[in-house]
N, C-alpha and C positions, 0 to 999 in steps of 0.2 A: 448528578454528574452529566457531563456532555455525552451525547448519544453517538451511535454509529450510523452513517448514511450509506445506503446501498442502492445505486441506480440499477434498475431491473428492466431487461428487455425480453425476458422469458427464454433466453437461449440457455443451453446446458451450462455454459461458463458463468452466466449471471446467477443461475440457480445455485451453482456451487459456491459463488461468492456470498449469496444470501445465507446458506447453511453455515459457512465459515463465520460470517458476521454474527449469527445467532449463537454459535458456540463461544466466540470471543466475547460477545455481549454478556453471556451467562458468566463467564470467568471474571469479567470486569464489573458485573452487576450494573449494566447500563442498558438503556433502551435502544431499539433498532428501528430505523425508519426506511421502509422500502418505497422507492419513488420510481414510477414509470412515466416517461415523457413521450407523448405522441408528437414526434418531430415531423411536422408537415413539410419541412424543407427537403426531406428525403422521400416524400411521396411521389410516386411516378407521375410524370407530367401529363400522361394520357388518362389519368384517373381523377376525375373531378371530386373534390372534397364536398360532397353534399351533406346536408344536415343529417340525413338518414345514415350515411356512412360514418359520419363523426360520432353519432350516438352509438352505433354498433361497436366502433373501436373503443370508445370509453367504457361501455358496458362490459365488453369482453375483457378489457384490461382490469377492470374492477373485480370481475369474477376470478380471474387468474391470480390477482394479488390476494384476494380473500382466501383462496385455497393455499397459497404459499404461506400466508400469515398463520393459518391454522396448523399447517405442517411444522412450522418453526416453533410455535408455542408448544405443540405436542413434543417436539424434539427436545426442547429444554425443560420439559415437565412443568410448564407454566411459571417458570422462574424469571422470565423476562417479558417486557411489554414490547409488542411489535406493532408499529403504526404503518399504514399504507396511504398512498396518495397517487392520484393520476393527474398529470398536468399536460398542457398543450403549449408548444413553443419549440425553442431550440434546446437541445440536451444540455449544452454548457450553460446557457442562460438560466434555465429553470433550476438546474442542480445548484448552481452558484447562489441563486437567490435564496434557496432553502438552507444552504450551508451558512450563508450570512446570517440567517435568522437562528439556526440551531447551534452554530459554532461547534461542529462535531469533533470528536476525538480523531476520527479519520473517515475518509470516504473509501469504501471497499469496492474494487472493480474485479470482475472476472475476466480471464483471458484464456485463450485456447492454443494448443499446439506447442511444439518445441521452439518455434520462432514467434512466440506470442507478442513480442514487441511490434513486429511487422503487422500482426493482426490488429493491435490497438491503433497503430498509426493509420491504418486503412479504414478505421471504423469511426463513426460519429462519437462513440464512447471514448476514443483516444483523446479527444479534445479535453477530457476531464483531467488529464495529466497536468494541465496548465492551472488547475485550481490552486488558490493560495492557501490550501489546507493539506495536512498529511494525506497522502493517497496510498492505500495498501492494495497492491496488485496480487491477486491470488490465481495461480495457474489452475486450469481445470483439473478436477479429480483430486485436488489437494485437500486433505482434512486438517482441521485445526489441531495444532499441537502447542502446548504451553511453551512460551518463549524462554527456554532454559538457557539458550546461548544465542546472543544477538551480536552480529558482526556489522560494524559501522565503517564504511569505506569513506575516507576523506583525505584531504591534504591539510597543510598547516593553516591555510586561509580559512578553511571550513571550521577548524577548531576555534578560530577567532571571531567567526560570524555565525554561520548557520547553526552550528551545534549548540551554541549558547542559547539560542532561541527555542531549542527543542528539548532542553533538559527536563522540563516538566513531564512531557510524555514519556521519555525514556526512563525517568525516575519512577513513574507509575508502573511501567512494565517490569522494571527491576524489582520493585517492592512486591508487586502482585504475584509474579512468577518466580521470584528469587533467581532472577536471570543474571548470568555473567555477561557483561558487556565488553567486547573486545573492539578497540578502535584500531583500524588498520590504516596507518598513515603511509601513503604512497607518494614517492617523489624521488628526487635526486639527493640522496643522503650521503654521498661520498665524502662530503666535507664534515659530516657529523659523525664522529666516532667516539667510542668509549665513554669517557666521563662527560663529554659535551652533550651527547644524546641523552645520557642518564639524567643530567640536570634539566634538559629540556622536557623530558618525560615527567619528571617530578613537578615541574611548573604546570604542565597541562593537567596532571592529576590533582593538583591543588585547586585549579579552577573548576575541575569537574568532580569534585570530591563526592557529590551526591550520587554519582554514578559508579564510583569506585571501579573505574575501568582498568583493564590491562591494555597497554599501548604497544603496538607492534610496528616496527620500522620495516617497510618493504622498499627495496631498491628496484624501482620500475618506473618507466616513463608514463604509463597509462594506468589510471586508477583501476579500471576494470580488470586488466591483466594482473595487477598486484593482488586484487581481491580474489581472483580465480586461484592464484597460487596459494593463498592462505586457506581458501575453502577446500582445496585438495587434501589438506592435512587436518583441517579443523572444521568438521561439518557444523552447520548453524541451523537454527529454527527460523530465523528472520534475518534478512539483510536490509540495511538502511543505506540509502544513497541520497545525494543532493543533485536533483535533475538539472539545475541551472548550469552545472559544470560538467556533469557526467551523464551519458545516455543511461536512462533508467534500465537497469538490469541487462546491460549489453551481453553479459556472460550467458544469458539464457539462449542467445542465438548462436552460441559457439557450436561448431560441428565436431569438436574434439571429443573423443570418447572419454578422455581424462576428466572432463567436466560434465558429462552427460547426466551424471547422478544428481547434479544440482538443479535440474530443470524444474523441480517441484518446490523450490524454496520461495515463499512469499517475499515480496520486496516492498519496503516502505519508502516512499520518496518524500523528502522533507525540503521545504523551501527555506531560503535563508532568513526570512523574516515573515 
């Protein structure tokens, strides 16, 4: 089966992502690839990249990855295979190159803080949100929990495009974890009432029968706000969004106490194709 890829920079958040990936990998019975990229574009301009410095950085990274590998194998009781790799170049370029070769189930990123979207945007790692692969963002200190309840936020256009390309992955999660998938359709539904929306929901369910979803109609102009309202009443183990249309996990940056408890939910971003 396809593996999980984890970019590692040895920060607490990336270490958390690696542990999360190992636990998820054990649950899915797939391999985990830890990749550290020595990104010379972010090296200080007053520090010359000598051969000696380069060798030191590579050796240090290999040693740290080896220790992380041993910890993850022990954590999963030798039930998964963990690969390690050190590369030099740009983070996005190197990770994309290996993803193109491995075709991973998902790329797992670690992030930190209650406003971790801002952390990602200000980091070289944030560029990985543009990868044409599923990207799972794991807030720091979040432990893996089986995906019993998956909330997918979308609008009608997503149902006709992006979601259809992602049925395989979501079907795998549903079967593996016996997950309930709730599709939260957000938009202007004032003209869709009663029997009309019932017929529309039945049509969507027929197209998505492999997911056996519950479809929830949310009257809200913004997808993120509609999702927040749903999560206030229905806690989820995983949230799925389409980043081309909606800011990834914008609800994590909310200062509202009402939604503070959702700051530890992993978010899976899916591209439309």
